[in-house]
Residue, then its C-alpha position, 0 to 999 in steps of 0.5 A: x732100456x735104450x731101445x725103449x727110450x728110443x721108442x718113446x722119442x720116436x713115438x712122441x705119443x701123449x700119455x705114453x711116458x709110463x708105458x715106456x718106463x714099464x717096458x724098458x725095465x721089464x726088457x731089462x729084468x728079462x735079462x736076469x738079476x744083473x739086468x733088473x739091477x742096472x734098471x733100477x740104478x738107471x731108472x733111480x739115477x734118471x729120477x733123482x737127475x730129474x728132480x735135481x733139474x726141476x729145482x732149477x727151473x721155474x714154473x711148472x716143469x711138467x715133471x713134479x713129485x707125483x709124476x716122478x712117483x707114477x714113473x717109479x711105479x712104472x719102472x717097479x711094475x716092469x722090473x717085477x716082470x708084470x705086462x707093460x702094457x698095463x700102462x699102454x695108452x690107446x691107439x699107441x701104434x702096434x710097432x711099440 
């Protein structure tokens, strides 16, 4: 998951968030049941902390309830062993 997060920051590519969510969870789940469990715990904690942070922001933070649900769907997609490339945006460099 750390590698996917690092790649997401490095790529800084529009509409790639869901791909990196799915990829990080996929990579973790490939390490076995413990990896899938850890990915769920980390993903849930991240989304919950984002919601708390959003409560204290004024205006549109860009990470509303719908975006959080979409992130969680991408997380689950990856954890379940499905291909993260389903979320890959066109033009994202092959490096990722």
